[in-house]
N, C-alpha and C positions, 0 to 999 in steps of 0.2 A: 384331232382325235377322232377315230372312227367309232361310231355308235350304231347299234342296231336296236331299234325300239319297236316292240310289238304293241299292237292295239286291236281293239275290236272284240276282245273276249267278253264273256258274260254268261248269263243264265238262259238256257233255251230248253224247250220241251223235247221229249223224244219225238223223232221224226222231223224236227225243225231244221232250219238252216242258219248258218252264220258265216260271215267272211271276216277273217282276221288279216291284219296287215303288218308288214315289217318295213319301216322306213329307215333307210340308211343315210347317215350324215357323216361328213368328214371325208368321204371318198365316193366316187362313182361306182355303182355296181355293174355298170356296162362292161361286158366281157368276162364276167365271173359267174361261176355256178353258185346257186343258192339252194338252201334246203330248209325244211321244217322238221322239228322233232317234238316229242311230247313226253311228259313224265307224270304218271298218275301217282297218287299218294301211296307210299310204301313200295313203289316199283322203280325199276331202272328206266333211264331215259331211252326212248326208242325212236327209230327213224319213222317218219311219216311220208315225206315226199321230197323230191328234189327236181330242180329244173336246170337245164344246161345254160351256158352263157348266152347262147343265141335265142333261147326260149323254144327252140324247135324240138327238144327232147325232154321228156320228163319220166320220172320213175316214182312208183308208189309202193307202200307196204301193202301186204295182202288185205289188211283191215281197212285201208283207205281206198283201195282200188274200186272204181265205180261210184264212189260217193264223194270223194274229195278231188279238187282240181287246183293245182298250183299254177300261178301265172306271174308274170313280171311286167312292170312298166318302167323301162329304163329312164324315160323322160322325167318320171316322178321319183326315180330312185327308190322304188318300192316293190316289194314282193307280196303276193297275196296267197291265201289259202281259203278257197271256197269250200265249205263243208255242208253237205246236205244229208238227209236221212240219218240225222244224228242219233246216237244210242247212248245210254248211260255209261257204257264202257269207254266212250270217247272223252269222258270227263278227265281233265288233266291240265297241267300247265303246258302251254305250247311255246316252243322256242324257235326263233329264226337263227339260221347260221349261214355264214359265207365262207367261200374259199377264195381269199384274196391273194393266195400265193401263186395261182396258176391262171393267168389271163389267157383266154381263148384255149382253155384246157381241152385236150383230146381224149382224156381217159374217162369221160362220163360213161356210166354213173359212179365210177370210182372217184370220190371227192374227199379232199383233205380239208376239213373245216377248221378255220383258225380264228374266226370271230363269231361271237354268240351274243344274242340279246338276253334281256332279263326275264322274258316270258310274259305271257298273258294267260289268264285263267279262263278256262272254258268248263262250264258245268252243265251237264245234260240231266234234266230231271226225268224221273220215270213217269 
C-alpha cells in the first residue's frame, strides 16, 4: 500500500523557518514528479511547489517563490519543503502529492497527482 506521510509541521514565529518532509512508503518515488499543496482554514487547497522526477526542475506559486524550496532525496524516498521568511498567511495544512501515473514524465510542470498525504499543520504566529 502506497502511503505519503508528512511531518515537521508546527508553530513558528513570523520570519522564522521550517522544513517539512514527506516520506513515501510502499513505492519508490524515483522517477516521479512530486508536489506540495496547502489549505488554510476556510479556503480551498492551493498549489505551493512541485519538483520534476529528476529534481532538476521546480515550480512555485507566486506566494512561495523566493521563500520556499522544494527538494527530494530519492535514496530516502522523501520530499522536502524548506520554508523561510514565514508569514501568518502561510498558516495552513500542508499536503504532499505524487504523480505515480507518469514515470519519467515529460510534461512538467503539468502534473496529474494521484496520491496524497494526510497533511501536516503549519502555524505562523504574528
